[in-house]
BALOBA-1460 file (C-alpha; in Angstrom, 3 decimals):
// residues 268
<rec num="1" residu="m" x="18.876" y="4.936" z="-25.272"/>
<rec num="2" residu="k" x="17.907" y="1.304" z="-24.916"/>
<rec num="3" residu="n" x="15.023" y="0.108" z="-27.047"/>
<rec num="4" residu="h" x="12.421" y="-1.030" z="-24.553"/>
<rec num="5" residu="p" x="10.009" y="-3.882" z="-25.211"/>
<rec num="6" residu="s" x="6.270" y="-3.321" z="-25.042"/>
<rec num="7" residu="v" x="5.307" y="-3.570" z="-21.384"/>
<rec num="8" residu="a" x="2.142" y="-4.143" z="-19.385"/>
<rec num="9" residu="l" x="1.799" y="-2.965" z="-15.814"/>
<rec num="10" residu="l" x="-0.244" y="-5.682" z="-14.095"/>
<rec num="11" residu="v" x="-2.020" y="-4.505" z="-10.921"/>
<rec num="12" residu="s" x="-3.896" y="-6.919" z="-8.651"/>
<rec num="13" residu="t" x="-6.658" y="-5.456" z="-6.473"/>
<rec num="14" residu="y" x="-9.544" y="-6.338" z="-4.199"/>
<rec num="15" residu="n" x="-12.048" y="-3.926" z="-2.608"/>
<rec num="16" residu="w" x="-9.672" y="-1.090" z="-1.774"/>
<rec num="17" residu="p" x="-10.356" y="1.770" z="-4.213"/>
<rec num="18" residu="e" x="-8.767" y="4.361" z="-1.906"/>
<rec num="19" residu="a" x="-5.406" y="2.612" z="-2.270"/>
<rec num="20" residu="l" x="-5.885" y="1.861" z="-5.968"/>
<rec num="21" residu="d" x="-6.517" y="5.580" z="-6.531"/>
<rec num="22" residu="l" x="-3.015" y="6.392" z="-5.262"/>
<rec num="23" residu="v" x="-1.509" y="3.578" z="-7.321"/>
<rec num="24" residu="l" x="-3.084" y="4.759" z="-10.587"/>
<rec num="25" residu="g" x="-2.152" y="8.339" z="-9.789"/>
<rec num="26" residu="s" x="1.495" y="7.266" z="-9.482"/>
<rec num="27" residu="v" x="1.288" y="5.507" z="-12.863"/>
<rec num="28" residu="l" x="0.417" y="8.814" z="-14.516"/>
<rec num="29" residu="k" x="3.616" y="10.343" z="-13.097"/>
<rec num="30" residu="q" x="5.957" y="7.730" z="-14.616"/>
<rec num="31" residu="s" x="8.958" y="9.026" z="-16.541"/>
<rec num="32" residu="v" x="8.399" y="6.130" z="-18.955"/>
<rec num="33" residu="l" x="4.782" y="5.074" z="-19.306"/>
<rec num="34" residu="p" x="3.874" y="1.412" z="-19.784"/>
<rec num="35" residu="t" x="2.258" y="0.311" z="-23.041"/>
<rec num="36" residu="e" x="-0.871" y="-0.785" z="-21.197"/>
<rec num="37" residu="v" x="-2.191" y="-1.172" z="-17.648"/>
<rec num="38" residu="i" x="-4.143" y="-4.294" z="-16.694"/>
<rec num="39" residu="i" x="-6.061" y="-4.407" z="-13.410"/>
<rec num="40" residu="a" x="-6.622" y="-7.948" z="-12.159"/>
<rec num="41" residu="d" x="-9.657" y="-7.560" z="-9.894"/>
<rec num="42" residu="d" x="-10.477" y="-10.486" z="-7.593"/>
<rec num="43" residu="g" x="-14.146" y="-9.549" z="-7.215"/>
<rec num="44" residu="s" x="-14.257" y="-5.932" z="-6.016"/>
<rec num="45" residu="k" x="-17.525" y="-4.042" z="-5.639"/>
<rec num="46" residu="e" x="-18.887" y="-1.287" z="-7.865"/>
<rec num="47" residu="d" x="-16.856" y="1.523" z="-6.261"/>
<rec num="48" residu="t" x="-13.661" y="0.016" z="-7.671"/>
<rec num="49" residu="r" x="-15.178" y="-0.275" z="-11.150"/>
<rec num="50" residu="s" x="-16.353" y="3.346" z="-10.931"/>
<rec num="51" residu="l" x="-12.852" y="4.528" z="-9.964"/>
<rec num="52" residu="i" x="-11.277" y="2.657" z="-12.878"/>
<rec num="53" residu="n" x="-13.835" y="4.047" z="-15.309"/>
<rec num="54" residu="d" x="-13.018" y="7.576" z="-14.124"/>
<rec num="55" residu="y" x="-9.318" y="6.953" z="-14.740"/>
<rec num="56" residu="k" x="-10.029" y="5.572" z="-18.211"/>
<rec num="57" residu="k" x="-11.265" y="9.055" z="-19.158"/>
<rec num="58" residu="i" x="-7.885" y="10.639" z="-18.400"/>
<rec num="59" residu="f" x="-5.407" y="7.801" z="-19.013"/>
<rec num="60" residu="p" x="-3.083" y="8.408" z="-21.972"/>
<rec num="61" residu="l" x="-2.726" y="4.650" z="-22.523"/>
<rec num="62" residu="p" x="-5.046" y="1.605" z="-22.534"/>
<rec num="63" residu="l" x="-6.427" y="0.754" z="-19.086"/>
<rec num="64" residu="h" x="-8.113" y="-2.645" z="-18.897"/>
<rec num="65" residu="h" x="-10.212" y="-3.989" z="-16.019"/>
<rec num="66" residu="i" x="-10.272" y="-7.796" z="-15.756"/>
<rec num="67" residu="w" x="-12.850" y="-8.792" z="-13.119"/>
<rec num="68" residu="h" x="-14.529" y="-11.928" z="-11.855"/>
<rec num="69" residu="e" x="-17.056" y="-12.574" z="-9.092"/>
<rec num="70" residu="d" x="-15.897" y="-12.652" z="-5.490"/>
<rec num="71" residu="n" x="-15.316" y="-16.259" z="-4.477"/>
<rec num="72" residu="g" x="-12.823" y="-15.744" z="-1.691"/>
<rec num="73" residu="f" x="-9.097" y="-15.232" z="-2.268"/>
<rec num="74" residu="t" x="-8.562" y="-16.481" z="-5.818"/>
<rec num="75" residu="k" x="-5.703" y="-14.203" z="-6.834"/>
<rec num="76" residu="t" x="-3.962" y="-16.907" z="-8.858"/>
<rec num="77" residu="i" x="-7.047" y="-17.265" z="-11.057"/>
<rec num="78" residu="i" x="-7.565" y="-13.555" z="-11.757"/>
<rec num="79" residu="l" x="-3.840" y="-13.055" z="-12.424"/>
<rec num="80" residu="n" x="-3.920" y="-15.828" z="-15.015"/>
<rec num="81" residu="k" x="-7.016" y="-14.345" z="-16.639"/>
<rec num="82" residu="a" x="-5.280" y="-10.959" z="-16.796"/>
<rec num="83" residu="i" x="-1.974" y="-12.294" z="-18.161"/>
<rec num="84" residu="a" x="-3.930" y="-14.131" z="-20.858"/>
<rec num="85" residu="k" x="-5.362" y="-10.786" z="-22.031"/>
<rec num="86" residu="i" x="-2.038" y="-8.950" z="-22.084"/>
<rec num="87" residu="t" x="-0.642" y="-8.172" z="-25.533"/>
<rec num="88" residu="s" x="2.722" y="-6.719" z="-24.442"/>
<rec num="89" residu="d" x="5.957" y="-8.711" z="-24.441"/>
<rec num="90" residu="y" x="7.030" y="-7.813" z="-20.905"/>
<rec num="91" residu="i" x="5.032" y="-7.658" z="-17.654"/>
<rec num="92" residu="i" x="5.718" y="-5.576" z="-14.550"/>
<rec num="93" residu="q" x="3.571" y="-6.851" z="-11.690"/>
<rec num="94" residu="i" x="2.498" y="-4.961" z="-8.573"/>
<rec num="95" residu="d" x="-0.289" y="-5.093" z="-6.004"/>
<rec num="96" residu="g" x="-3.082" y="-2.548" z="-5.688"/>
<rec num="97" residu="d" x="-1.459" y="-1.041" z="-2.575"/>
<rec num="98" residu="i" x="1.869" y="-0.125" z="-4.196"/>
<rec num="99" residu="i" x="2.694" y="3.523" z="-4.956"/>
<rec num="100" residu="l" x="5.364" y="3.805" z="-7.649"/>
<rec num="101" residu="h" x="8.521" y="5.909" z="-7.654"/>
<rec num="102" residu="q" x="8.521" y="8.086" z="-10.779"/>
<rec num="103" residu="h" x="11.187" y="5.905" z="-12.475"/>
<rec num="104" residu="f" x="9.730" y="2.542" z="-11.422"/>
<rec num="105" residu="v" x="8.684" y="1.397" z="-14.903"/>
<rec num="106" residu="k" x="11.845" y="2.772" z="-16.516"/>
<rec num="107" residu="d" x="14.066" y="0.959" z="-13.999"/>
<rec num="108" residu="h" x="12.432" y="-2.403" z="-14.653"/>
<rec num="109" residu="l" x="12.708" y="-1.906" z="-18.406"/>
<rec num="110" residu="n" x="16.348" y="-0.798" z="-18.253"/>
<rec num="111" residu="a" x="17.247" y="-3.888" z="-16.208"/>
<rec num="112" residu="c" x="15.248" y="-6.510" z="-18.097"/>
<rec num="113" residu="r" x="17.178" y="-9.154" z="-20.043"/>
<rec num="114" residu="d" x="16.375" y="-12.419" z="-21.799"/>
<rec num="115" residu="e" x="16.316" y="-15.526" z="-19.595"/>
<rec num="116" residu="m" x="15.974" y="-13.393" z="-16.478"/>
<rec num="117" residu="f" x="13.233" y="-11.983" z="-14.248"/>
<rec num="118" residu="l" x="13.407" y="-9.179" z="-11.712"/>
<rec num="119" residu="y" x="12.096" y="-8.602" z="-8.226"/>
<rec num="120" residu="g" x="12.442" y="-5.721" z="-5.815"/>
<rec num="121" residu="t" x="11.550" y="-4.628" z="-2.311"/>
<rec num="122" residu="r" x="9.196" y="-2.014" z="-0.875"/>
<rec num="123" residu="v" x="9.474" y="1.026" z="1.343"/>
<rec num="124" residu="t" x="6.835" y="0.674" z="4.076"/>
<rec num="125" residu="i" x="4.383" y="3.494" z="4.800"/>
<rec num="126" residu="t" x="3.107" y="3.694" z="8.380"/>
<rec num="127" residu="k" x="-0.563" y="3.309" z="9.194"/>
<rec num="128" residu="e" x="-0.951" y="6.972" z="10.094"/>
<rec num="129" residu="k" x="0.802" y="8.196" z="6.960"/>
<rec num="130" residu="s" x="-1.217" y="5.799" z="4.792"/>
<rec num="131" residu="v" x="-4.491" y="7.147" z="6.161"/>
<rec num="132" residu="q" x="-3.280" y="10.677" z="5.530"/>
<rec num="133" residu="l" x="-2.276" y="9.980" z="1.921"/>
<rec num="134" residu="m" x="-5.570" y="8.281" z="1.085"/>
<rec num="135" residu="a" x="-7.506" y="11.166" z="2.609"/>
<rec num="136" residu="k" x="-5.566" y="13.702" z="0.524"/>
<rec num="137" residu="k" x="-5.683" y="11.431" z="-2.564"/>
<rec num="138" residu="k" x="-2.114" y="12.475" z="-3.294"/>
<rec num="139" residu="a" x="1.241" y="10.841" z="-2.618"/>
<rec num="140" residu="n" x="4.367" y="12.919" z="-3.145"/>
<rec num="141" residu="l" x="6.982" y="10.884" z="-1.309"/>
<rec num="142" residu="n" x="10.723" y="11.337" z="-1.043"/>
<rec num="143" residu="i" x="13.531" y="10.129" z="1.207"/>
<rec num="144" residu="l" x="12.857" y="12.946" z="3.687"/>
<rec num="145" residu="s" x="9.105" y="12.285" z="3.943"/>
<rec num="146" residu="g" x="7.743" y="11.387" z="7.346"/>
<rec num="147" residu="g" x="5.890" y="8.162" z="8.030"/>
<rec num="148" residu="l" x="8.240" y="5.838" z="6.145"/>
<rec num="149" residu="k" x="9.907" y="2.645" z="7.377"/>
<rec num="150" residu="k" x="12.816" y="0.769" z="5.748"/>
<rec num="151" residu="r" x="13.802" y="4.171" z="4.407"/>
<rec num="152" residu="m" x="17.195" y="2.976" z="3.098"/>
<rec num="153" residu="r" x="15.328" y="1.101" z="0.391"/>
<rec num="154" residu="m" x="14.542" y="4.511" z="-1.078"/>
<rec num="155" residu="l" x="18.149" y="5.263" z="-1.995"/>
<rec num="156" residu="y" x="18.089" y="5.764" z="-5.757"/>
<rec num="157" residu="l" x="21.395" y="4.634" z="-7.306"/>
<rec num="158" residu="p" x="20.325" y="2.783" z="-10.477"/>
<rec num="159" residu="f" x="23.847" y="2.378" z="-11.870"/>
<rec num="160" residu="v" x="25.232" y="0.592" z="-8.811"/>
<rec num="161" residu="y" x="23.661" y="-2.768" z="-9.679"/>
<rec num="162" residu="k" x="23.387" y="-2.216" z="-13.436"/>
<rec num="163" residu="n" x="25.907" y="-4.925" z="-14.392"/>
<rec num="164" residu="r" x="25.334" y="-7.290" z="-11.488"/>
<rec num="165" residu="k" x="24.783" y="-10.864" z="-12.609"/>
<rec num="166" residu="p" x="21.524" y="-12.726" z="-11.879"/>
<rec num="167" residu="d" x="21.217" y="-14.530" z="-8.560"/>
<rec num="168" residu="e" x="21.994" y="-18.233" z="-8.413"/>
<rec num="169" residu="a" x="18.708" y="-19.068" z="-6.706"/>
<rec num="170" residu="i" x="15.383" y="-17.521" z="-5.829"/>
<rec num="171" residu="s" x="15.106" y="-15.524" z="-2.602"/>
<rec num="172" residu="t" x="12.384" y="-15.887" z="-0.004"/>
<rec num="173" residu="k" x="12.092" y="-12.081" z="-0.268"/>
<rec num="174" residu="l" x="10.424" y="-12.390" z="-3.685"/>
<rec num="175" residu="r" x="6.968" y="-10.809" z="-3.754"/>
<rec num="176" residu="g" x="4.594" y="-10.294" z="-6.661"/>
<rec num="177" residu="a" x="4.132" y="-6.736" z="-5.404"/>
<rec num="178" residu="n" x="7.341" y="-5.748" z="-7.232"/>
<rec num="179" residu="m" x="8.290" y="-8.251" z="-9.924"/>
<rec num="180" residu="s" x="8.736" y="-8.323" z="-13.702"/>
<rec num="181" residu="y" x="9.122" y="-11.062" z="-16.300"/>
<rec num="182" residu="w" x="8.620" y="-11.914" z="-19.973"/>
<rec num="183" residu="r" x="5.074" y="-12.919" z="-20.874"/>
<rec num="184" residu="k" x="6.338" y="-15.836" z="-22.980"/>
<rec num="185" residu="d" x="8.121" y="-17.253" z="-19.912"/>
<rec num="186" residu="a" x="4.955" y="-16.961" z="-17.808"/>
<rec num="187" residu="i" x="3.037" y="-18.820" z="-20.515"/>
<rec num="188" residu="e" x="5.679" y="-21.553" z="-20.708"/>
<rec num="189" residu="i" x="5.371" y="-22.344" z="-16.991"/>
<rec num="190" residu="n" x="1.551" y="-22.171" z="-17.377"/>
<rec num="191" residu="g" x="1.226" y="-19.047" z="-15.269"/>
<rec num="192" residu="y" x="0.183" y="-19.115" z="-11.648"/>
<rec num="193" residu="n" x="-0.711" y="-22.422" z="-10.029"/>
<rec num="194" residu="e" x="-4.456" y="-22.228" z="-9.305"/>
<rec num="195" residu="d" x="-4.216" y="-25.099" z="-6.821"/>
<rec num="196" residu="f" x="-3.102" y="-22.396" z="-4.381"/>
<rec num="197" residu="l" x="-6.283" y="-20.992" z="-2.874"/>
<rec num="198" residu="g" x="-5.955" y="-18.439" z="-0.101"/>
<rec num="199" residu="w" x="-3.078" y="-16.028" z="0.504"/>
<rec num="200" residu="g" x="0.502" y="-17.226" z="0.493"/>
<rec num="201" residu="f" x="2.958" y="-19.356" z="-1.549"/>
<rec num="202" residu="e" x="1.737" y="-18.343" z="-5.024"/>
<rec num="203" residu="d" x="4.400" y="-15.749" z="-5.915"/>
<rec num="204" residu="y" x="7.313" y="-17.824" z="-4.630"/>
<rec num="205" residu="d" x="6.049" y="-20.880" z="-6.519"/>
<rec num="206" residu="f" x="5.751" y="-18.830" z="-9.722"/>
<rec num="207" residu="g" x="9.334" y="-17.598" z="-9.360"/>
<rec num="208" residu="q" x="10.622" y="-21.032" z="-8.425"/>
<rec num="209" residu="r" x="9.215" y="-22.584" z="-11.596"/>
<rec num="210" residu="l" x="10.779" y="-19.795" z="-13.665"/>
<rec num="211" residu="t" x="14.202" y="-20.722" z="-12.270"/>
<rec num="212" residu="f" x="13.660" y="-24.388" z="-13.130"/>
<rec num="213" residu="l" x="12.873" y="-23.218" z="-16.666"/>
<rec num="214" residu="g" x="16.281" y="-21.543" z="-16.755"/>
<rec num="215" residu="v" x="14.976" y="-17.999" z="-16.235"/>
<rec num="216" residu="m" x="17.105" y="-16.693" z="-13.402"/>
<rec num="217" residu="p" x="16.151" y="-14.086" z="-10.781"/>
<rec num="218" residu="k" x="17.849" y="-10.762" z="-10.232"/>
<rec num="219" residu="r" x="17.040" y="-8.585" z="-7.276"/>
<rec num="220" residu="l" x="16.661" y="-4.892" z="-8.023"/>
<rec num="221" residu="k" x="18.408" y="-2.704" z="-5.442"/>
<rec num="222" residu="f" x="18.635" y="1.096" z="-5.448"/>
<rec num="223" residu="a" x="16.161" y="1.097" z="-8.358"/>
<rec num="224" residu="g" x="12.604" y="-0.078" z="-8.979"/>
<rec num="225" residu="i" x="11.540" y="1.716" z="-5.795"/>
<rec num="226" residu="c" x="7.957" y="1.520" z="-4.579"/>
<rec num="227" residu="f" x="5.965" y="2.243" z="-1.420"/>
<rec num="228" residu="h" x="3.656" y="-0.167" z="0.370"/>
<rec num="229" residu="i" x="0.448" y="1.305" z="1.797"/>
<rec num="230" residu="y" x="-0.185" y="-0.013" z="5.290"/>
<rec num="231" residu="h" x="-2.714" y="-2.758" z="5.912"/>
<rec num="232" residu="k" x="-3.135" y="-5.430" z="8.522"/>
<rec num="233" residu="k" x="-0.707" y="-8.267" z="7.942"/>
<rec num="234" residu="a" x="-2.212" y="-11.197" z="6.067"/>
<rec num="235" residu="v" x="-2.130" y="-14.695" z="7.539"/>
<rec num="236" residu="l" x="-1.130" y="-17.763" z="5.558"/>
<rec num="237" residu="e" x="-4.200" y="-19.672" z="4.417"/>
<rec num="238" residu="n" x="-4.203" y="-23.446" z="3.913"/>
<rec num="239" residu="p" x="-0.536" y="-23.704" z="4.968"/>
<rec num="240" residu="d" x="-0.478" y="-27.512" z="4.954"/>
<rec num="241" residu="k" x="-1.727" y="-27.765" z="1.383"/>
<rec num="242" residu="g" x="0.446" y="-24.857" z="0.323"/>
<rec num="243" residu="n" x="3.575" y="-26.475" z="1.739"/>
<rec num="244" residu="e" x="2.658" y="-29.771" z="0.109"/>
<rec num="245" residu="i" x="2.327" y="-28.177" z="-3.342"/>
<rec num="246" residu="q" x="5.477" y="-26.132" z="-2.843"/>
<rec num="247" residu="n" x="7.520" y="-29.153" z="-1.777"/>
<rec num="248" residu="k" x="6.396" y="-31.090" z="-4.853"/>
<rec num="249" residu="t" x="7.444" y="-28.173" z="-7.047"/>
<rec num="250" residu="i" x="10.903" y="-27.990" z="-5.483"/>
<rec num="251" residu="e" x="11.559" y="-31.731" z="-5.191"/>
<rec num="252" residu="g" x="10.362" y="-32.427" z="-8.730"/>
<rec num="253" residu="r" x="11.931" y="-29.258" z="-10.176"/>
<rec num="254" residu="v" x="8.533" y="-28.623" z="-11.737"/>
<rec num="255" residu="k" x="8.545" y="-26.047" z="-14.511"/>
<rec num="256" residu="r" x="4.945" y="-26.195" z="-15.660"/>
<rec num="257" residu="c" x="1.981" y="-26.421" z="-13.296"/>
<rec num="258" residu="e" x="-1.062" y="-28.405" z="-14.438"/>
<rec num="259" residu="n" x="-3.805" y="-26.070" z="-13.222"/>
<rec num="260" residu="g" x="-2.799" y="-22.793" z="-14.819"/>
<rec num="261" residu="i" x="-3.247" y="-20.210" z="-17.535"/>
<rec num="262" residu="d" x="-3.719" y="-22.440" z="-20.576"/>
<rec num="263" residu="k" x="-7.492" y="-22.704" z="-20.122"/>
<rec num="264" residu="y" x="-7.834" y="-18.932" z="-20.677"/>
<rec num="265" residu="l" x="-5.478" y="-18.793" z="-23.635"/>
<rec num="266" residu="k" x="-7.845" y="-21.030" z="-25.600"/>
<rec num="267" residu="d" x="-10.451" y="-18.274" z="-25.405"/>
<rec num="268" residu="k" x="-8.226" y="-15.571" z="-26.973"/>
């Protein structure tokens, strides 16, 4: 059996404890548990803190809640603060609306390699099914379950892509909702670029700078399966500024952003 590195499951959340409840419940069902779970909370109210505190009582591993005051969508900032606190060597990153397949953590760990990062896709849960799951506070999903879209993404064939080489370039399908990378690589590119304020661009930029560092992407298929709880589709915020920053990153092959994680590392 492969010797796995220490691994943190990094979960971003904002004011949706009903979804986070299902996420944390799926963590407890993992065939391989992470070393630690870090919740990056972009300013949620007390009900989210209360939920996390309840889970801390039953979690068989460290569960950390990194929170800052609500100042609009500042996900890049809270992610950097959370990554700075992580002690594990490897990071698996998801959003607080992602229910994990039982082998999700194991699949990321089995596929991780030096000078490479991973990203996967999501099975979509319909609005009606999402409401039902949150009401029941349980999510036992399989390929025959009703209320699923993009169902083919649930095919579990982990050996099919086991020896596939990394991709030559980053894909526009990359999302931080299902991504993993070495903490040292995230530190070297200075984490997330905090010049991005508002939803959009931040995950792609993060992955793009990793590739310029020489850390190549590999898309997980038929493994690393997860389920996306329905919510209204987000709209790009500050698209002009976002495109401007992104173009500078690509044209300059920028590896390290200026406004990033280093300010929090000084406090460790």
